[in-house]
Biopython code that builds the backbone (N, CA, C, O; Angstrom):
import numpy as np
from Bio.PDB.StructureBuilder import StructureBuilder

atoms = [
    (1, "MET", "N", (9.610, 4.835, 13.324)),
    (1, "MET", "CA", (8.504, 5.083, 12.817)),
    (1, "MET", "C", (7.692, 6.066, 13.282)),
    (1, "MET", "O", (7.226, 5.927, 14.413)),
    (2, "LYS", "N", (7.393, 7.147, 12.567)),
    (2, "LYS", "CA", (6.850, 8.260, 13.073)),
    (2, "LYS", "C", (5.375, 8.298, 13.296)),
    (2, "LYS", "O", (4.649, 7.416, 12.837)),
    (3, "GLU", "N", (4.909, 9.326, 14.007)),
    (3, "GLU", "CA", (3.595, 9.354, 14.396)),
    (3, "GLU", "C", (2.905, 10.540, 13.869)),
    (3, "GLU", "O", (3.569, 11.522, 13.540)),
    (4, "ILE", "N", (1.859, 10.528, 13.783)),
    (4, "ILE", "CA", (1.041, 11.987, 12.832)),
    (4, "ILE", "C", (-0.447, 11.994, 13.118)),
    (4, "ILE", "O", (-0.941, 10.875, 13.253)),
    (5, "THR", "N", (-1.104, 12.834, 13.213)),
    (5, "THR", "CA", (-2.066, 13.272, 13.336)),
    (5, "THR", "C", (-2.658, 13.448, 11.900)),
    (5, "THR", "O", (-2.504, 14.603, 11.502)),
    (6, "PRO", "N", (-3.349, 12.554, 10.934)),
    (6, "PRO", "CA", (-3.794, 13.123, 10.142)),
    (6, "PRO", "C", (-5.089, 14.254, 9.895)),
    (6, "PRO", "O", (-5.771, 14.642, 10.844)),
    (7, "PRO", "N", (-5.268, 14.616, 8.786)),
    (7, "PRO", "CA", (-6.338, 15.619, 8.894)),
    (7, "PRO", "C", (-7.713, 14.757, 9.006)),
    (7, "PRO", "O", (-7.645, 13.604, 8.580)),
    (8, "ASN", "N", (-8.984, 15.213, 9.549)),
    (8, "ASN", "CA", (-9.984, 14.719, 9.550)),
    (8, "ASN", "C", (-10.754, 14.138, 8.384)),
    (8, "ASN", "O", (-11.700, 13.352, 8.436)),
    (9, "THR", "N", (-10.172, 14.673, 7.319)),
    (9, "THR", "CA", (-10.923, 14.524, 5.791)),
    (9, "THR", "C", (-10.283, 13.660, 5.123)),
    (9, "THR", "O", (-9.857, 13.901, 3.993)),
    (10, "MET", "N", (-10.088, 12.251, 5.878)),
    (10, "MET", "CA", (-9.261, 11.207, 5.242)),
    (10, "MET", "C", (-10.319, 10.242, 4.389)),
    (10, "MET", "O", (-11.072, 9.358, 4.798)),
    (11, "GLU", "N", (-10.086, 10.754, 3.042)),
    (11, "GLU", "CA", (-10.859, 9.827, 1.985)),
    (11, "GLU", "C", (-10.225, 9.111, 1.035)),
    (11, "GLU", "O", (-9.127, 9.465, 0.605)),
    (12, "ASN", "N", (-10.896, 7.952, 0.580)),
    (12, "ASN", "CA", (-10.013, 7.230, -0.432)),
    (12, "ASN", "C", (-10.434, 8.224, -1.446)),
    (12, "ASN", "O", (-11.604, 8.312, -1.816)),
    (13, "GLU", "N", (-9.511, 8.947, -1.877)),
    (13, "GLU", "CA", (-9.899, 9.609, -3.251)),
    (13, "GLU", "C", (-9.036, 8.710, -4.179)),
    (13, "GLU", "O", (-8.461, 7.674, -3.845)),
    (14, "THR", "N", (-9.052, 9.441, -5.715)),
    (14, "THR", "CA", (-8.169, 8.888, -6.320)),
    (14, "THR", "C", (-6.974, 9.505, -6.372)),
    (14, "THR", "O", (-6.907, 10.702, -6.091)),
    (15, "PHE", "N", (-5.700, 8.687, -6.787)),
    (15, "PHE", "CA", (-4.298, 8.535, -6.434)),
    (15, "PHE", "C", (-3.938, 9.289, -7.618)),
    (15, "PHE", "O", (-4.112, 8.954, -8.790)),
    (16, "GLU", "N", (-3.272, 10.636, -7.045)),
    (16, "GLU", "CA", (-2.757, 11.510, -7.741)),
    (16, "GLU", "C", (-1.013, 11.657, -7.733)),
    (16, "GLU", "O", (-0.340, 12.219, -8.597)),
    (17, "SER", "N", (-0.612, 11.107, -6.731)),
    (17, "SER", "CA", (1.093, 11.152, -6.684)),
    (17, "SER", "C", (1.233, 9.872, -7.674)),
    (17, "SER", "O", (2.071, 9.972, -8.571)),
    (18, "ASN", "N", (0.615, 8.899, -7.596)),
    (18, "ASN", "CA", (1.274, 7.744, -8.763)),
    (18, "ASN", "C", (0.172, 7.420, -9.561)),
    (18, "ASN", "O", (-0.837, 6.941, -9.043)),
    (19, "PRO", "N", (0.257, 7.645, -10.878)),
    (19, "PRO", "CA", (-0.678, 7.285, -11.989)),
    (19, "PRO", "C", (-1.075, 5.796, -12.042)),
    (19, "PRO", "O", (-1.960, 5.468, -12.832)),
    (20, "LEU", "N", (-0.470, 4.849, -11.239)),
    (20, "LEU", "CA", (-0.928, 3.558, -11.591)),
    (20, "LEU", "C", (-1.896, 3.197, -10.286)),
    (20, "LEU", "O", (-2.537, 2.149, -10.217)),
    (21, "SER", "N", (-1.899, 4.136, -9.356)),
    (21, "SER", "CA", (-2.892, 3.789, -8.290)),
    (21, "SER", "C", (-4.137, 3.403, -8.472)),
    (21, "SER", "O", (-4.734, 2.587, -7.769)),
    (22, "PRO", "N", (-4.695, 4.153, -9.710)),
    (22, "PRO", "CA", (-6.330, 3.887, -9.526)),
    (22, "PRO", "C", (-6.402, 2.595, -10.180)),
    (22, "PRO", "O", (-7.535, 2.116, -10.211)),
    (23, "HIS", "N", (-5.500, 1.927, -10.698)),
    (23, "HIS", "CA", (-5.626, 0.425, -11.646)),
    (23, "HIS", "C", (-5.740, -0.479, -10.337)),
    (23, "HIS", "O", (-6.331, -1.540, -10.538)),
    (24, "TYR", "N", (-5.358, -0.298, -9.236)),
    (24, "TYR", "CA", (-5.308, -1.620, -8.512)),
    (24, "TYR", "C", (-6.188, -1.059, -7.058)),
    (24, "TYR", "O", (-6.309, 0.082, -6.612)),
    (25, "HIS", "N", (-6.691, -2.306, -6.589)),
    (25, "HIS", "CA", (-7.577, -1.856, -5.533)),
    (25, "HIS", "C", (-6.736, -2.527, -4.087)),
    (25, "HIS", "O", (-6.888, -2.090, -2.946)),
    (26, "SER", "N", (-6.128, -3.308, -4.353)),
    (26, "SER", "CA", (-5.793, -4.142, -3.123)),
    (26, "SER", "C", (-3.798, -4.815, -3.546)),
    (26, "SER", "O", (-3.267, -5.092, -4.621)),
    (27, "VAL", "N", (-3.317, -4.833, -2.245)),
    (27, "VAL", "CA", (-2.063, -5.432, -2.614)),
    (27, "VAL", "C", (-1.761, -6.468, -1.748)),
    (27, "VAL", "O", (-2.320, -6.497, -0.652)),
    (28, "GLU", "N", (-0.709, -7.599, -2.167)),
    (28, "GLU", "CA", (-0.540, -8.669, -1.110)),
    (28, "GLU", "C", (0.849, -8.730, -1.166)),
    (28, "GLU", "O", (1.617, -8.843, -2.121)),
    (29, "PHE", "N", (1.100, -8.597, 0.488)),
    (29, "PHE", "CA", (2.761, -8.962, 0.933)),
    (29, "PHE", "C", (2.843, -10.511, 1.285)),
    (29, "PHE", "O", (2.044, -11.116, 2.000)),
    (30, "SER", "N", (3.967, -11.041, 0.642)),
    (30, "SER", "CA", (4.306, -12.162, 0.950)),
    (30, "SER", "C", (5.704, -11.980, 1.331)),
    (30, "SER", "O", (6.459, -11.614, 0.430)),
    (31, "ILE", "N", (6.271, -12.197, 2.688)),
    (31, "ILE", "CA", (7.309, -11.905, 3.338)),
    (31, "ILE", "C", (8.015, -13.010, 4.062)),
    (31, "ILE", "O", (7.545, -13.715, 4.955)),
    (32, "GLN", "N", (9.320, -13.056, 3.495)),
    (32, "GLN", "CA", (9.953, -14.272, 4.224)),
    (32, "GLN", "C", (10.018, -14.017, 5.740)),
    (32, "GLN", "O", (10.250, -12.932, 6.274)),
    (33, "GLY", "N", (9.727, -15.435, 6.474)),
    (33, "GLY", "CA", (9.741, -15.023, 8.138)),
    (33, "GLY", "C", (8.386, -14.960, 8.216)),
    (33, "GLY", "O", (8.055, -15.543, 9.249)),
    (34, "VAL", "N", (7.415, -14.531, 7.621)),
    (34, "VAL", "CA", (5.823, -14.626, 7.973)),
    (34, "VAL", "C", (5.168, -15.632, 7.453)),
    (34, "VAL", "O", (5.115, -15.664, 6.223)),
    (35, "GLU", "N", (4.523, -16.675, 8.201)),
    (35, "GLU", "CA", (3.822, -17.535, 7.355)),
    (35, "GLU", "C", (2.847, -17.342, 6.572)),
    (35, "GLU", "O", (2.722, -18.234, 5.734)),
    (36, "LEU", "N", (1.933, -16.325, 6.510)),
    (36, "LEU", "CA", (0.876, -16.351, 5.766)),
    (36, "LEU", "C", (1.250, -14.715, 4.949)),
    (36, "LEU", "O", (1.876, -13.755, 5.399)),
    (37, "ALA", "N", (0.634, -14.891, 3.715)),
    (37, "ALA", "CA", (0.460, -13.527, 2.747)),
    (37, "ALA", "C", (-0.590, -12.793, 3.760)),
    (37, "ALA", "O", (-1.333, -13.270, 4.618)),
    (38, "TYR", "N", (-0.372, -11.489, 3.343)),
    (38, "TYR", "CA", (-1.327, -10.550, 4.041)),
    (38, "TYR", "C", (-1.801, -9.704, 2.392)),
    (38, "TYR", "O", (-1.058, -9.571, 1.420)),
    (39, "GLN", "N", (-3.095, -9.287, 2.508)),
    (39, "GLN", "CA", (-3.789, -8.512, 1.610)),
    (39, "GLN", "C", (-4.417, -7.464, 2.177)),
    (39, "GLN", "O", (-5.353, -7.519, 2.974)),
    (40, "PHE", "N", (-3.777, -6.320, 1.664)),
    (40, "PHE", "CA", (-4.312, -4.935, 2.321)),
    (40, "PHE", "C", (-5.019, -4.067, 1.176)),
    (40, "PHE", "O", (-4.470, -3.828, 0.100)),
    (41, "LYS", "N", (-6.133, -3.680, 1.483)),
    (41, "LYS", "CA", (-6.617, -2.580, 0.603)),
    (41, "LYS", "C", (-6.085, -1.100, 0.202)),
    (41, "LYS", "O", (-6.194, -0.277, 1.111)),
    (42, "LEU", "N", (-5.732, -0.804, -0.568)),
    (42, "LEU", "CA", (-5.080, 0.325, -1.051)),
    (42, "LEU", "C", (-5.760, 1.652, -0.728)),
    (42, "LEU", "O", (-6.881, 1.914, -1.165)),
    (43, "TRP", "N", (-5.014, 2.542, 0.099)),
    (43, "TRP", "CA", (-5.842, 3.761, 0.249)),
    (43, "TRP", "C", (-5.078, 5.240, -0.210)),
    (43, "TRP", "O", (-3.855, 5.378, -0.212)),
    (44, "ASN", "N", (-5.864, 6.101, -0.520)),
    (44, "ASN", "CA", (-5.226, 7.266, -0.641)),
    (44, "ASN", "C", (-5.603, 8.223, 0.047)),
    (44, "ASN", "O", (-6.560, 8.909, -0.311)),
    (45, "ILE", "N", (-4.799, 8.503, 1.384)),
    (45, "ILE", "CA", (-4.899, 9.538, 2.276)),
    (45, "ILE", "C", (-4.402, 10.814, 1.970)),
    (45, "ILE", "O", (-3.357, 10.722, 1.326)),
    (46, "SER", "N", (-4.742, 11.935, 2.180)),
    (46, "SER", "CA", (-4.301, 13.288, 1.955)),
    (46, "SER", "C", (-3.049, 13.260, 2.202)),
    (46, "SER", "O", (-2.280, 13.521, 1.276)),
    (47, "SER", "N", (-2.530, 12.938, 3.510)),
    (47, "SER", "CA", (-1.333, 13.027, 3.645)),
    (47, "SER", "C", (-0.307, 11.824, 3.501)),
    (47, "SER", "O", (0.863, 11.902, 3.876)),
    (48, "THR", "N", (-0.888, 10.674, 2.900)),
    (48, "THR", "CA", (0.046, 9.455, 2.621)),
    (48, "THR", "C", (-0.789, 8.788, 1.258)),
    (48, "THR", "O", (-1.546, 7.819, 1.307)),
    (49, "PRO", "N", (-0.467, 9.507, 0.156)),
    (49, "PRO", "CA", (-1.056, 9.021, -1.060)),
    (49, "PRO", "C", (-0.782, 7.439, -1.072)),
    (49, "PRO", "O", (0.128, 7.144, -0.297)),
    (50, "MET", "N", (-1.270, 6.481, -1.671)),
    (50, "MET", "CA", (-1.031, 4.961, -1.936)),
    (50, "MET", "C", (-0.449, 4.479, -0.654)),
    (50, "MET", "O", (0.769, 4.552, -0.492)),
    (51, "CYS", "N", (-1.274, 3.960, 0.329)),
    (51, "CYS", "CA", (-0.579, 3.279, 1.781)),
    (51, "CYS", "C", (-1.750, 2.279, 1.972)),
    (51, "CYS", "O", (-2.864, 2.284, 1.447)),
    (52, "VAL", "N", (-1.240, 1.485, 2.797)),
    (52, "VAL", "CA", (-2.203, 0.328, 3.674)),
    (52, "VAL", "C", (-1.888, 0.733, 4.891)),
    (52, "VAL", "O", (-0.902, 1.359, 5.278)),
    (53, "LEU", "N", (-3.154, 0.170, 5.679)),
    (53, "LEU", "CA", (-3.345, 0.274, 7.111)),
    (53, "LEU", "C", (-3.012, -1.141, 7.284)),
    (53, "LEU", "O", (-3.286, -2.149, 6.632)),
    (54, "VAL", "N", (-2.328, -0.919, 8.374)),
    (54, "VAL", "CA", (-1.484, -2.285, 9.072)),
    (54, "VAL", "C", (-1.889, -2.241, 10.645)),
    (54, "VAL", "O", (-1.382, -1.335, 11.305)),
    (55, "LYS", "N", (-2.754, -3.139, 11.288)),
    (55, "LYS", "CA", (-2.953, -3.228, 12.795)),
    (55, "LYS", "C", (-1.459, -3.020, 13.178)),
    (55, "LYS", "O", (-0.512, -3.359, 12.467)),
    (56, "GLU", "N", (-1.353, -2.284, 14.668)),
    (56, "GLU", "CA", (-0.429, -2.312, 15.416)),
    (56, "GLU", "C", (0.408, -3.539, 16.155)),
    (56, "GLU", "O", (1.558, -3.592, 16.590)),
    (57, "ASP", "N", (-0.694, -4.520, 16.104)),
    (57, "ASP", "CA", (-0.169, -5.997, 16.424)),
    (57, "ASP", "C", (-0.276, -6.869, 15.502)),
    (57, "ASP", "O", (-0.549, -8.005, 15.890)),
    (58, "SER", "N", (-0.161, -6.721, 14.502)),
    (58, "SER", "CA", (-0.272, -7.570, 12.899)),
    (58, "SER", "C", (1.332, -8.180, 13.204)),
    (58, "SER", "O", (2.196, -7.377, 13.555)),
    (59, "ALA", "N", (1.587, -9.301, 13.085)),
    (59, "ALA", "CA", (2.599, -10.203, 12.905)),
    (59, "ALA", "C", (3.556, -9.435, 11.709)),
    (59, "ALA", "O", (4.772, -9.528, 11.873)),
    (60, "ILE", "N", (3.071, -8.693, 10.532)),
    (60, "ILE", "CA", (3.629, -8.707, 9.258)),
    (60, "ILE", "C", (4.632, -7.072, 9.819)),
    (60, "ILE", "O", (5.797, -6.821, 9.510)),
    (61, "LEU", "N", (3.725, -6.229, 10.666)),
    (61, "LEU", "CA", (4.439, -4.851, 10.914)),
    (61, "LEU", "C", (5.915, -5.093, 11.085)),
    (61, "LEU", "O", (6.639, -4.471, 10.308)),
    (62, "PRO", "N", (6.463, -5.853, 11.927)),
    (62, "PRO", "CA", (7.854, -5.914, 12.644)),
    (62, "PRO", "C", (8.770, -6.046, 11.332)),
    (62, "PRO", "O", (9.824, -5.440, 11.143)),
    (63, "ASN", "N", (8.224, -6.859, 10.562)),
    (63, "ASN", "CA", (8.982, -7.111, 8.933)),
    (63, "ASN", "C", (8.934, -6.048, 8.063)),
    (63, "ASN", "O", (9.561, -6.202, 7.015)),
    (64, "LEU", "N", (8.468, -5.216, 8.193)),
    (64, "LEU", "CA", (8.189, -3.821, 7.326)),
    (64, "LEU", "C", (9.270, -3.028, 7.497)),
    (64, "LEU", "O", (9.420, -3.014, 8.718)),
    (65, "LYS", "N", (10.030, -2.426, 7.059)),
    (65, "LYS", "CA", (11.015, -1.397, 7.111)),
    (65, "LYS", "C", (11.398, -0.302, 6.019)),
    (65, "LYS", "O", (11.642, -0.550, 4.838)),
    (66, "GLU", "N", (11.405, 0.804, 6.548)),
    (66, "GLU", "CA", (11.088, 2.335, 5.670)),
    (66, "GLU", "C", (12.488, 1.921, 4.751)),
    (66, "GLU", "O", (13.564, 1.505, 5.180)),
    (67, "GLY", "N", (12.068, 2.191, 3.317)),
    (67, "GLY", "CA", (13.061, 2.167, 2.423)),
    (67, "GLY", "C", (13.397, 0.889, 1.671)),
    (67, "GLY", "O", (14.014, 0.925, 0.607)),
    (68, "ASP", "N", (12.924, -0.406, 2.319)),
    (68, "ASP", "CA", (12.889, -1.589, 1.728)),
    (68, "ASP", "C", (12.270, -1.736, 0.193)),
    (68, "ASP", "O", (11.288, -1.015, 0.015)),
    (69, "THR", "N", (12.557, -2.314, -0.625)),
    (69, "THR", "CA", (11.946, -2.647, -1.961)),
    (69, "THR", "C", (11.471, -4.060, -1.864)),
    (69, "THR", "O", (12.244, -5.014, -1.779)),
    (70, "LEU", "N", (10.029, -4.169, -1.883)),
    (70, "LEU", "CA", (9.536, -5.522, -1.923)),
    (70, "LEU", "C", (8.912, -5.922, -3.497)),
    (70, "LEU", "O", (8.676, -5.024, -4.305)),
    (71, "ASP", "N", (8.680, -7.351, -3.821)),
    (71, "ASP", "CA", (7.822, -7.494, -4.789)),
    (71, "ASP", "C", (6.752, -8.081, -4.299)),
    (71, "ASP", "O", (6.640, -9.272, -4.011)),
    (72, "LEU", "N", (5.460, -6.711, -4.140)),
    (72, "LEU", "CA", (4.550, -6.748, -3.973)),
    (72, "LEU", "C", (3.282, -7.350, -5.156)),
    (72, "LEU", "O", (3.562, -7.169, -6.340)),
    (73, "LYS", "N", (2.315, -7.847, -4.929)),
    (73, "LYS", "CA", (1.201, -8.392, -5.948)),
    (73, "LYS", "C", (0.063, -7.480, -5.606)),
    (73, "LYS", "O", (-0.630, -7.373, -4.595)),
    (74, "PHE", "N", (0.082, -6.850, -6.768)),
    (74, "PHE", "CA", (-1.314, -5.740, -6.947)),
    (74, "PHE", "C", (-2.217, -6.353, -7.635)),
    (74, "PHE", "O", (-2.034, -6.836, -8.752)),
    (75, "TYR", "N", (-3.615, -6.373, -6.778)),
    (75, "TYR", "CA", (-4.783, -6.674, -7.665)),
    (75, "TYR", "C", (-5.382, -5.677, -8.334)),
    (75, "TYR", "O", (-5.366, -4.519, -7.916)),
    (76, "SER", "N", (-6.095, -6.122, -9.680)),
    (76, "SER", "CA", (-6.810, -4.714, -10.299)),
    (76, "SER", "C", (-8.103, -4.654, -9.809)),
    (76, "SER", "O", (-8.774, -5.484, -9.195)),
    (77, "SER", "N", (-8.348, -3.472, -10.205)),
    (77, "SER", "CA", (-9.894, -3.077, -9.961)),
    (77, "SER", "C", (-10.586, -2.759, -11.368)),
    (77, "SER", "O", (-11.538, -1.982, -11.439)),
    (78, "GLY", "N", (-10.059, -3.394, -12.458)),
    (78, "GLY", "CA", (-10.643, -3.164, -13.515)),
    (78, "GLY", "C", (-10.126, -4.283, -14.478)),
    (78, "GLY", "O", (-9.412, -5.165, -14.002)),
    (79, "THR", "N", (-10.339, -4.291, -15.360)),
    (79, "THR", "CA", (-10.185, -5.457, -16.624)),
    (79, "THR", "C", (-8.911, -4.483, -17.570)),
    (79, "THR", "O", (-8.296, -5.209, -18.352)),
    (80, "SER", "N", (-8.526, -3.201, -17.587)),
    (80, "SER", "CA", (-7.511, -2.952, -18.030)),
    (80, "SER", "C", (-6.110, -3.585, -17.800)),
    (80, "SER", "O", (-5.330, -3.931, -18.687)),
    (81, "TYR", "N", (-5.936, -3.671, -16.526)),
    (81, "TYR", "CA", (-4.772, -4.171, -15.706)),
    (81, "TYR", "C", (-5.007, -5.670, -15.247)),
    (81, "TYR", "O", (-6.157, -5.964, -14.921)),
    (82, "SER", "N", (-4.221, -6.450, -15.202)),
    (82, "SER", "CA", (-3.973, -7.990, -14.895)),
    (82, "SER", "C", (-3.468, -7.572, -13.058)),
    (82, "SER", "O", (-3.098, -6.495, -12.589)),
    (83, "THR", "N", (-3.637, -8.779, -12.461)),
    (83, "THR", "CA", (-2.629, -8.848, -11.505)),
    (83, "THR", "C", (-1.257, -8.807, -11.613)),
    (83, "THR", "O", (-0.785, -9.445, -12.554)),
    (84, "ALA", "N", (-0.579, -8.280, -10.967)),
    (84, "ALA", "CA", (1.097, -7.872, -11.259)),
    (84, "ALA", "C", (1.648, -7.736, -10.210)),
    (84, "ALA", "O", (1.268, -6.966, -9.328)),
    (85, "SER", "N", (2.651, -8.484, -10.153)),
    (85, "SER", "CA", (3.901, -8.216, -9.271)),
    (85, "SER", "C", (4.895, -7.230, -9.604)),
    (85, "SER", "O", (5.534, -7.328, -10.651)),
    (86, "LEU", "N", (5.100, -6.142, -8.667)),
    (86, "LEU", "CA", (5.796, -4.988, -9.109)),
    (86, "LEU", "C", (6.553, -4.688, -7.712)),
    (86, "LEU", "O", (6.036, -4.877, -6.611)),
    (87, "LYS", "N", (7.952, -4.156, -7.946)),
    (87, "LYS", "CA", (8.989, -3.743, -7.304)),
    (87, "LYS", "C", (8.255, -2.643, -6.429)),
    (87, "LYS", "O", (7.777, -1.778, -7.164)),
    (88, "THR", "N", (8.079, -2.471, -5.421)),
    (88, "THR", "CA", (7.629, -1.546, -4.400)),
    (88, "THR", "C", (8.408, -1.375, -3.275)),
    (88, "THR", "O", (8.889, -2.223, -2.523)),
    (89, "ARG", "N", (8.497, 0.273, -3.248)),
    (89, "ARG", "CA", (9.557, 0.755, -2.292)),
    (89, "ARG", "C", (8.365, 1.046, -1.121)),
    (89, "ARG", "O", (7.226, 1.361, -1.469)),
    (90, "ILE", "N", (8.742, 0.908, 0.283)),
    (90, "ILE", "CA", (8.185, 1.169, 1.418)),
    (90, "ILE", "C", (8.501, 2.713, 1.654)),
    (90, "ILE", "O", (9.614, 2.913, 2.140)),
    (91, "ARG", "N", (7.841, 3.674, 1.435)),
    (91, "ARG", "CA", (8.292, 5.315, 1.530)),
    (91, "ARG", "C", (8.380, 5.431, 2.887)),
    (91, "ARG", "O", (9.427, 5.896, 3.338)),
    (92, "HIS", "N", (7.408, 5.074, 3.723)),
    (92, "HIS", "CA", (7.494, 5.516, 5.401)),
    (92, "HIS", "C", (6.726, 4.788, 6.182)),
    (92, "HIS", "O", (6.026, 4.015, 5.528)),
    (93, "ILE", "N", (6.579, 4.727, 7.311)),
    (93, "ILE", "CA", (5.653, 3.918, 8.208)),
    (93, "ILE", "C", (5.342, 4.696, 9.360)),
    (93, "ILE", "O", (6.243, 5.010, 10.138)),
    (94, "THR", "N", (3.987, 5.090, 9.581)),
    (94, "THR", "CA", (3.621, 6.016, 10.397)),
    (94, "THR", "C", (2.380, 5.674, 11.313)),
    (94, "THR", "O", (1.418, 5.120, 10.781)),
    (95, "ARG", "N", (2.355, 5.915, 12.405)),
    (95, "ARG", "CA", (1.626, 5.484, 13.726)),
    (95, "ARG", "C", (0.593, 6.742, 13.432)),
    (95, "ARG", "O", (0.896, 7.926, 13.580)),
    (96, "ASP", "N", (-0.740, 6.225, 12.966)),
    (96, "ASP", "CA", (-2.043, 7.074, 12.949)),
    (96, "ASP", "C", (-2.509, 7.534, 14.371)),
    (96, "ASP", "O", (-2.614, 6.732, 15.300)),
    (97, "GLN", "N", (-2.768, 8.800, 14.485)),
    (97, "GLN", "CA", (-3.571, 9.092, 15.620)),
    (97, "GLN", "C", (-4.765, 9.592, 15.569)),
    (97, "GLN", "O", (-5.422, 9.924, 16.556)),
    (98, "GLY", "N", (-5.150, 9.680, 14.294)),
    (98, "GLY", "CA", (-6.644, 10.158, 13.964)),
    (98, "GLY", "C", (-7.215, 9.220, 13.790)),
    (98, "GLY", "O", (-7.172, 8.222, 14.509)),
    (99, "ARG", "N", (-7.905, 9.375, 12.729)),
    (99, "ARG", "CA", (-9.114, 8.118, 12.548)),
    (99, "ARG", "C", (-8.846, 6.752, 12.542)),
    (99, "ARG", "O", (-9.805, 6.048, 12.859)),
    (100, "PHE", "N", (-7.665, 6.109, 12.230)),
    (100, "PHE", "CA", (-7.275, 5.236, 12.310)),
    (100, "PHE", "C", (-6.449, 4.372, 13.142)),
    (100, "PHE", "O", (-5.680, 3.468, 12.814)),
    (101, "ARG", "N", (-6.899, 5.029, 14.769)),
    (101, "ARG", "CA", (-5.903, 4.766, 15.720)),
    (101, "ARG", "C", (-5.502, 3.418, 15.968)),
    (101, "ARG", "O", (-6.297, 2.711, 15.349)),
    (102, "GLY", "N", (-4.689, 2.729, 16.548)),
    (102, "GLY", "CA", (-4.305, 1.513, 16.348)),
    (102, "GLY", "C", (-3.980, 0.704, 15.360)),
    (102, "GLY", "O", (-3.912, -0.524, 15.301)),
    (103, "HIS", "N", (-3.695, 1.944, 14.220)),
    (103, "HIS", "CA", (-2.964, 1.322, 13.182)),
    (103, "HIS", "C", (-1.653, 1.930, 12.487)),
    (103, "HIS", "O", (-1.347, 3.053, 12.887)),
    (104, "TYR", "N", (-0.948, 1.436, 11.644)),
    (104, "TYR", "CA", (0.107, 2.121, 10.991)),
    (104, "TYR", "C", (-0.297, 2.431, 9.471)),
    (104, "TYR", "O", (-0.964, 1.620, 8.828)),
    (105, "LEU", "N", (0.114, 3.570, 8.964)),
    (105, "LEU", "CA", (-0.009, 3.792, 7.337)),
    (105, "LEU", "C", (1.037, 3.366, 6.971)),
    (105, "LEU", "O", (2.014, 3.908, 7.489)),
    (106, "VAL", "N", (1.252, 2.484, 6.167)),
    (106, "VAL", "CA", (2.399, 2.169, 5.406)),
    (106, "VAL", "C", (2.548, 2.634, 3.868)),
    (106, "VAL", "O", (1.883, 2.046, 3.015)),
    (107, "ALA", "N", (3.261, 3.495, 3.572)),
    (107, "ALA", "CA", (3.237, 4.323, 2.384)),
    (107, "ALA", "C", (4.065, 3.763, 1.569)),
    (107, "ALA", "O", (5.235, 3.606, 1.917)),
    (108, "LEU", "N", (3.529, 3.274, 0.076)),
    (108, "LEU", "CA", (4.364, 2.420, -0.826)),
    (108, "LEU", "C", (4.219, 3.430, -2.187)),
    (108, "LEU", "O", (3.371, 4.254, -2.528)),
    (109, "GLU", "N", (5.665, 2.869, -2.873)),
    (109, "GLU", "CA", (5.804, 3.441, -4.073)),
    (109, "GLU", "C", (6.131, 2.710, -5.042)),
    (109, "GLU", "O", (7.254, 2.221, -4.920)),
    (110, "ILE", "N", (5.376, 2.348, -6.304)),
    (110, "ILE", "CA", (5.682, 1.566, -7.090)),
    (110, "ILE", "C", (6.882, 1.798, -7.918)),
    (110, "ILE", "O", (6.818, 2.823, -8.597)),
    (111, "GLN", "N", (8.030, 1.053, -8.037)),
    (111, "GLN", "CA", (9.344, 1.397, -8.640)),
    (111, "GLN", "C", (9.248, 0.950, -10.093)),
    (111, "GLN", "O", (10.318, 1.016, -10.699)),
    (112, "GLU", "N", (8.100, 0.469, -10.847)),
    (112, "GLU", "CA", (8.508, -0.184, -12.100)),
    (112, "GLU", "C", (6.838, 0.065, -12.741)),
    (112, "GLU", "O", (5.802, 0.111, -12.077)),
    (113, "THR", "N", (6.986, 0.192, -14.149)),
    (113, "THR", "CA", (5.725, 0.075, -14.555)),
    (113, "THR", "C", (5.111, -1.033, -15.221)),
    (113, "THR", "O", (5.585, -1.311, -16.323)),
    (114, "PRO", "N", (3.966, -1.869, -14.709)),
    (114, "PRO", "CA", (3.440, -2.820, -15.635)),
    (114, "PRO", "C", (2.602, -2.711, -16.579)),
    (114, "PRO", "O", (1.834, -1.749, -16.616)),
    (115, "CYS", "N", (2.594, -3.866, -17.700)),
    (115, "CYS", "CA", (2.327, -3.646, -18.676)),
    (115, "CYS", "C", (0.807, -3.702, -18.707)),
    (115, "CYS", "O", (0.378, -4.430, -17.812)),
    (116, "PRO", "N", (-0.276, -3.071, -19.580)),
    (116, "PRO", "CA", (-1.375, -3.302, -19.637)),
    (116, "PRO", "C", (-1.857, -4.689, -20.415)),
    (116, "PRO", "O", (-1.321, -5.184, -21.406)),
    (117, "LYS", "N", (-2.817, -5.094, -19.816)),
    (117, "LYS", "CA", (-3.355, -6.416, -20.391)),
    (117, "LYS", "C", (-3.478, -5.969, -22.047)),
    (117, "LYS", "O", (-3.996, -4.912, -22.407)),
    (118, "SER", "N", (-3.001, -6.806, -22.808)),
    (118, "SER", "CA", (-3.407, -6.433, -24.517)),
    (118, "SER", "C", (-4.636, -7.244, -24.783)),
    (118, "SER", "O", (-4.773, -8.438, -24.519)),
    (119, "ILE", "N", (-5.658, -6.318, -25.431)),
    (119, "ILE", "CA", (-6.827, -6.823, -25.811)),
    (119, "ILE", "C", (-6.811, -7.430, -27.230)),
    (119, "ILE", "O", (-6.225, -6.846, -28.142)),
    (120, "HIS", "N", (-7.430, -8.559, -27.414)),
    (120, "HIS", "CA", (-7.380, -9.147, -28.757)),
    (120, "HIS", "C", (-8.274, -9.414, -29.263)),
    (120, "HIS", "O", (-8.223, -9.907, -30.390)),
]
sb = StructureBuilder()
sb.init_structure("model")
sb.init_model(0)
sb.init_chain("A")
sb.init_seg("    ")
for serial, (resi, resn, name, xyz) in enumerate(atoms, 1):
    if name == "N":
        sb.init_residue(resn, " ", resi, " ")
    sb.init_atom(name, np.array(xyz, "f"), 0.0, 1.0, " ", f" {name:<3s}", serial, name[0])
structure = sb.get_structure()
């Protein structure tokens, strides 16, 4: 796991690197070996587009590995997209030394395209 000092202007902006990102506001991790499912807000931080913040003492952190592809449940921020389970790769895990000290930034990359909910 790397350590970075992100810029001071860490804002939750629109997701530019992944066009699906604006459609989702949170993601749920259900990992074998971890008793509970964990739900995290999705962030777009300038140095790490589409990531979640995980506390350094979280029980889920030791079970997350860079390069792993997981089935994660994404929750929609609107009505165009429903909740979707999508194959998602962990791009990198980085200890934050800036605004979010005591947390790791876990960068995610969706590996498949969800189908928008059809309107009847």
